[in-house]
C-alpha positions in Angstrom: -42.4 55.3 23.5 -45.6 55.6 21.4 -45.3 53.2 18.8 -47.3 53.0 15.4 -47.3 49.8 13.1 -48.6 50.2 10.0 -50.1 46.6 9.0 -52.1 44.2 11.0 -50.9 40.7 9.7 -49.1 38.5 11.8 -45.8 40.4 11.9 -47.3 43.8 13.1 -49.1 42.0 15.5 -46.4 40.2 17.0 -44.3 43.2 16.8 -47.2 45.2 18.7 -47.4 42.3 21.1 -43.9 42.0 21.9 -43.3 45.8 21.9 -46.3 46.1 24.4 -44.9 43.2 26.7 -41.6 45.7 26.9 -44.2 48.7 28.1 -44.4 50.8 25.1 -47.9 52.4 23.8 -48.6 50.6 20.7 -51.2 51.5 18.0 -51.9 49.3 14.9 -53.3 50.5 11.9 -54.8 47.9 9.3 -56.9 49.1 5.9 -59.0 45.7 6.1 -61.8 45.4 8.0 -60.3 42.8 10.2 -56.9 41.9 11.2 -54.8 39.1 10.3 -53.4 39.7 6.7 -53.1 36.6 4.9 -53.9 34.8 8.1 -57.6 36.2 8.2 -60.4 34.1 8.7 -63.5 33.4 6.5 -67.0 32.7 7.2 -68.0 29.6 4.8 -71.7 29.4 6.0 -71.9 26.1 8.1 -68.3 27.2 9.5 -65.4 29.6 9.9 -61.9 28.7 8.5 -59.1 30.6 7.6 -59.3 32.4 4.3 -55.8 30.9 3.0 -54.3 27.5 3.6 -51.7 27.3 6.5 -50.0 24.4 8.5 -47.6 24.2 11.3 -44.5 22.5 11.4 -43.1 20.3 14.4 -39.6 22.4 14.0 -41.3 25.9 13.8 -40.1 26.8 17.2 -40.6 30.3 16.9 -44.2 29.7 15.8 -45.1 27.3 18.6 -43.1 29.8 21.4 -45.8 32.7 20.5 -48.4 30.1 20.7 -47.1 29.5 24.2 -47.1 33.1 25.1 -50.7 33.6 23.9 -51.9 30.5 26.2 -52.5 28.7 22.7 -50.1 25.9 22.7 -52.5 23.4 24.2 -54.8 24.1 21.1 -51.9 22.9 18.6 -52.9 19.6 16.9 -50.9 17.6 15.2 -51.6 14.9 12.3 -49.6 12.5 10.0 -50.1 13.7 6.4 -49.5 13.0 3.0 -48.4 14.6 -0.5 -49.3 13.9 -4.0 -48.0 14.5 -7.5 -50.3 14.5 -10.9 -48.1 13.5 -13.7 -48.2 11.5 -17.0 -51.7 11.2 -16.5 -51.9 9.9 -13.0 -52.3 10.5 -9.0 -49.0 9.6 -7.4 -48.5 9.5 -3.7 -45.4 10.6 -2.4 -46.4 10.5 1.4 -43.4 8.2 2.2 -40.1 6.9 1.4 -41.7 3.6 -0.1 -44.1 6.1 -2.2 -41.0 7.6 -3.7 -39.4 4.7 -4.6 -42.2 3.6 -6.6 -42.9 6.8 -8.4 -42.9 5.3 -12.1 -41.7 9.1 -13.7 -38.1 9.3 -12.6 -35.5 6.5 -13.0 -33.7 5.0 -10.1 -30.7 7.1 -10.9 -33.0 10.5 -11.0 -34.6 9.1 -7.7 -31.2 9.1 -6.0 -30.5 12.5 -7.2 -33.4 14.2 -6.1 -33.3 12.3 -2.6 -29.7 13.4 -2.6 -30.3 17.1 -3.1 -33.1 17.0 -0.2 -30.3 15.8 2.4 -27.9 18.5 0.8 -30.4 21.3 1.3 -30.6 20.1 4.7 -27.0 20.3 5.5 -26.1 23.4 3.5 -24.0 26.0 6.1 -24.0 28.9 3.8 -27.0 29.3 1.7 -26.2 33.2 0.3 -24.5 32.1 -2.7 -27.6 30.7 -3.9 -29.1 33.8 -4.3 -26.7 34.1 -7.1 -27.8 31.3 -9.4 -31.4 30.5 -10.8 -33.4 27.2 -9.3 -33.5 26.0 -12.9 -29.8 25.8 -13.0 -29.3 24.9 -9.6 -31.5 21.9 -9.9 -30.5 20.7 -13.6 -26.7 20.7 -12.1 -27.6 18.5 -9.0 -30.7 16.1 -10.5 -29.6 16.3 -14.1 -31.2 17.5 -16.9 -34.1 14.8 -17.0 -34.8 15.0 -13.4 -35.4 18.7 -13.9 -37.4 18.4 -17.0 -39.8 15.5 -15.9 -39.9 16.9 -12.1 -39.1 20.1 -11.2 -39.7 22.5 -14.2 -43.4 21.9 -14.3 -43.5 22.5 -10.3 -41.6 25.9 -11.1 -43.9 26.9 -14.0 -46.9 26.2 -12.2 -45.5 28.0 -8.5 -43.7 30.9 -10.5 -45.3 31.5 -13.9 -43.0 34.0 -15.7 -40.4 34.1 -12.7 -40.0 29.9 -13.0 -36.6 30.2 -15.1 -35.2 33.6 -13.0 -36.2 32.4 -9.3 -33.4 32.2 -7.1 -31.9 28.8 -6.2 -32.0 29.8 -2.4 -36.0 29.8 -2.4 -35.9 26.1 -3.5 -33.2 25.5 -0.6 -35.3 27.1 1.8 -38.4 25.4 1.1 -36.6 21.9 0.5 -35.1 22.6 4.2 -38.4 23.4 5.8 -40.2 20.5 4.0 -37.5 18.0 5.1 -37.9 18.4 8.6 -41.6 17.8 8.6 -40.9 14.3 7.8 -40.4 12.0 11.1 -37.2 10.1 11.3 -39.1 6.9 12.1 -41.9 6.8 10.0 -40.5 9.0 7.1 -44.0 10.3 6.7 -45.1 14.0 7.1 -46.7 15.3 10.3 -48.0 18.8 10.0 -49.9 20.9 13.0 -52.5 23.8 12.9 -54.4 25.6 15.9 -58.0 24.1 16.9 -60.5 26.9 15.9 -57.8 28.2 13.0 -55.9 31.3 12.8 -59.2 33.0 13.9 -58.4 31.9 17.5 -55.0 33.0 17.3 -56.3 36.7 16.2 -58.9 37.0 18.9 -56.2 36.2 21.1 -53.7 38.4 19.9 -56.8 41.3 20.0 -57.4 40.1 23.8 -53.6 40.3 25.2 -53.0 43.7 22.8 -55.7 45.2 24.7 -54.7 44.2 27.9 -51.2 45.8 27.5 -53.1 49.0 26.4 -52.6 48.6 22.6 -55.1 50.2 20.2 -56.1 48.5 17.0 -57.6 50.6 14.4 -58.8 48.2 11.6 -60.8 49.4 8.5 -58.2 52.2 8.9 -55.9 53.1 5.9 -52.9 55.0 6.2 -52.9 57.7 4.0 -49.6 59.4 4.9 -46.5 58.9 7.5 -44.7 62.4 7.9 -42.2 64.1 10.2 -43.8 65.6 13.1 -44.2 69.3 12.2 -41.4 71.7 13.1 -42.0 73.1 16.5 -43.9 70.0 17.9 -43.5 69.5 21.7 -41.3 66.2 20.5 -40.0 64.7 17.5 -41.6 61.8 16.1 -44.1 60.9 13.4 -47.4 62.0 12.5 -49.9 59.3 10.8 -53.0 60.4 9.0 -55.3 57.4 8.2 -59.2 57.3 7.7 -61.6 55.8 10.0 -65.5 55.4 9.4 -64.9 58.1 6.2 -63.3 60.6 8.6 -59.7 61.7 8.1 -57.8 61.5 11.5 -54.1 61.9 12.7 -52.3 60.4 15.4 -48.7 61.2 16.8 -46.0 58.5 17.7 -42.7 58.4 18.6 -41.6 55.3 16.2 -43.1 54.1 13.0 -43.0 50.6 11.5 -44.4 49.9 8.3 -45.0 46.4 8.1 -46.5 46.3 4.4 -44.8 45.9 0.7 -42.3 48.4 0.7 -43.8 49.7 -2.8 -46.8 50.4 -0.8 -44.5 52.7 1.8 -43.7 55.0 -1.1 -47.1 56.0 -1.5 -47.2 57.3 2.1 -43.9 57.9 3.3 -43.5 62.1 3.0 -40.8 64.2 3.1 -37.3 63.1 4.8 -39.2 59.6 5.5 -38.9 58.9 1.6 -35.3 58.3 1.4 -35.8 55.5 4.1 -38.2 53.8 1.7 -35.9 54.2 -1.1 -32.9 52.8 1.0 -34.9 49.7 2.0 -35.8 48.9 -1.7 -32.1 48.9 -2.3 -31.0 47.0 0.4 -33.6 44.6 0.1 -34.3 44.3 -3.5 -36.7 40.9 -3.3 -39.4 43.2 -2.6 -39.2 44.4 -6.0 -41.2 41.2 -7.1 -44.3 39.8 -5.7 -46.2 36.5 -6.3 -49.9 37.1 -5.9 -52.7 34.4 -5.8 -56.3 33.9 -6.9 -57.7 31.0 -5.3 -61.0 29.3 -5.8 -62.0 27.9 -2.4 -64.6 25.0 -2.4 -66.7 23.1 0.6 -67.6 19.8 -0.7 -69.5 17.2 0.9 -67.1 14.9 -0.7 -63.1 14.7 -0.9 -61.2 15.4 -4.1 -57.6 13.9 -3.0 -56.5 11.8 0.0 -53.4 14.1 0.5 -53.4 17.2 2.3 -51.0 18.6 -1.1 -51.3 17.9 -4.5 -48.4 19.1 -6.5 -49.4 19.1 -10.5 -46.3 18.3 -13.0 -48.0 20.0 -16.1 -46.7 22.4 -18.2 -50.1 24.2 -18.7 -51.9 23.7 -15.9 -54.4 26.3 -14.4 -53.8 25.6 -11.2 -50.7 25.6 -8.6 -51.7 22.8 -6.9 -54.6 21.2 -4.7 -54.9 21.8 -1.1 -57.3 19.7 0.7 -57.3 21.5 4.4 -59.4 18.5 5.9 -57.2 15.9 5.5 -54.9 18.2 8.1 -57.6 19.5 10.4 -60.5 17.9 12.2 -63.2 17.7 9.6 -66.0 17.0 12.1 -64.8 19.5 14.6 -63.4 22.1 12.3 -65.9 22.3 9.4 -68.9 20.5 10.5 -68.3 17.8 8.3 -67.3 19.3 4.8 -64.4 19.0 3.2 -62.5 22.2 2.7 -60.3 22.5 -0.8 -58.3 25.5 -1.8 -57.4 25.8 -5.7 -54.4 28.3 -5.6 -53.1 29.8 -8.8 -50.1 32.2 -8.3 -49.7 35.1 -10.4 -47.1 38.1 -10.7 -48.6 40.8 -8.7 -48.8 43.2 -11.6 -50.3 40.4 -13.9 -54.0 41.7 -15.2 -55.5 38.4 -14.4 -55.4 39.8 -10.9 -57.9 42.0 -11.6 -60.3 39.5 -13.3 -63.8 39.4 -12.1 -64.2 36.3 -10.1 -66.9 34.5 -12.7 -63.5 34.8 -15.2 -61.0 33.2 -12.5 -63.4 30.5 -11.4 -63.8 29.2 -14.8 -60.5 29.2 -15.6 -59.7 27.4 -12.1 -62.4 25.1 -12.8 -61.4 24.0 -15.9 -58.0 23.3 -14.4 -59.8 21.5 -11.9 -61.9 19.1 -14.2 -58.8 18.0 -16.0 -57.8 16.2 -13.2 -61.6 15.5 -11.6 -63.8 15.3 -14.7 -67.0 13.9 -12.5 -66.6 17.5 -10.5 -69.8 19.7 -10.9 -70.0 23.1 -9.6 -73.3 22.6 -8.4 -72.2 20.0 -5.6 -70.1 23.0 -3.8 -71.8 24.6 -0.6 -69.1 27.0 -0.8 -67.6 28.1 -4.0 -65.7 31.5 -4.2 -62.2 33.5 -5.3 -60.1 34.6 -2.3 -57.3 37.0 -3.7 -54.2 38.5 -2.3 -51.7 40.9 -4.6 -48.9 40.5 -2.3 -48.2 37.3 -1.0 -44.7 36.5 -1.7 -41.9 38.7 -2.3 -39.3 36.6 -4.6 -35.8 36.4 -4.6 -35.0 36.7 -8.3 -31.2 36.3 -9.6 -31.6 39.7 -11.4 -31.4 40.9 -7.2 -28.4 39.1 -6.4 -26.9 41.8 -4.3 -29.2 40.6 -1.4 -28.2 41.9 2.2 -26.5 39.7 4.5 -26.9 42.0 7.6 -29.9 41.9 9.9 -32.2 45.1 9.9 -31.2 47.7 12.6 -33.9 50.2 14.3 -34.0 53.0 12.5 -36.0 56.4 14.4 -38.4 57.9 14.2 -39.5 55.6 10.4 -38.9 52.1 9.5 -40.0 49.7 6.7 -39.7 45.9 8.4 -41.6 43.7 6.4 -41.0 40.0 5.0 -39.0 41.3 2.0 -36.1 41.4 4.6 -36.1 37.5 5.6 -33.3 35.8 4.5 -32.8 32.5 3.1 -36.4 31.6 4.2 -39.8 30.9 2.1 -42.8 32.9 3.4 -44.3 31.0 6.6 -45.7 32.4 10.1 -42.7 30.7 11.7 -40.2 32.6 10.1 -42.1 35.7 10.3 -42.1 35.3 14.0 -38.6 34.5 14.5 -37.8 37.8 12.2 -39.6 39.8 14.7 -38.3 38.0 17.7 -34.6 38.7 16.5 -35.3 42.4 15.7 -36.6 43.1 19.1 -33.8 41.1 21.1 -31.1 42.7 18.9 -32.0 46.2 18.8 -32.9 46.4 22.5 -29.4 47.6 23.5 -29.0 49.8 20.5 -32.2 51.5 20.8 -33.8 51.0 24.7 -37.4 49.2 24.0 -38.3 49.8 27.7 -40.0 52.9 28.9 
């Protein structure tokens, strides 16, 4: 079977790799100049590392399994990391249970309730009802009004902005469950991992393995139309129109998977394929709202924080948080001794600020940074640029509570298959890989996936 995959992010690449190993002829179409999507690399001058921040958790079995299949598992590195919280005008370590017990902004009762909710989230057997309650109401009920107002509300506003009182509790449940697993039972400290060389190493290996399987990757090749093969064609299927080096080209395949946001599929699906897109929108409504990100990335000669992640507990912060990547990765090996710091601000993907010039965004984000670190000076940065992505995280909002509990089955010859279909999960590469593996495994009998 000839398979066309629109989108060369981790989902599309994993799908292409799995189908290629089953004997299919795969073509991948990526609009950007390089494959990788949110996992793409960036040249920082003295070094190359990921454009956005990523980490691997010890329980990320699906992702680790993929790395094993790519012969990259020996490149996994693990580090005990820390988490901080800025609130009440001070930095607070939240890296261990002892740190949590010393946290001064919550009473002992507040801390007990907060600890209980983390344990509760890790054991909850059926999270689907949490699509029907807001995170605000769920957290207030479990943590109390004061615990919510002091601890959770600033975090929700920093992360979700205008959606902070609409996002479904299932997102918080998935986040707590995932992070709980990163803590060692013996040390109660976080342990996170990465691939030496960053996701660039993973993407190079993907490209090599796909080529060995006979797959073709078209990067810098935006798709302009996907439509049924013309009447009278020798075989049914799809015709894909795309641009490559300024030239319009077409190719015919038996099956297309569109892995980008569903709303973008509306712009390219033609004829009988448009109802497929509309059905996907109804069945998986989380795709109707997306967070985008504008992220100021700095390479400095000094460290800013001793943690991997600093959460910011301010209602009016310009930043969602601070991530010092080099508190996870080996700074001497990976970044030539530089400290790599990400300063993200998550926004509604439709927010006009996503279109602001880089200079304006830099000014705003640095204003937030200097509130925390008054001695920071832009001139000290070896690298200082804005990285942005409009479609980062599909959001489960309570208004979209009728989320399907059914897993997608293969639709021939055109199907939308994207991260809005991840159920009870945060957006992370382990869940993406697990989603692809389950889709391929469960649909092999229904629609045989071998040549």
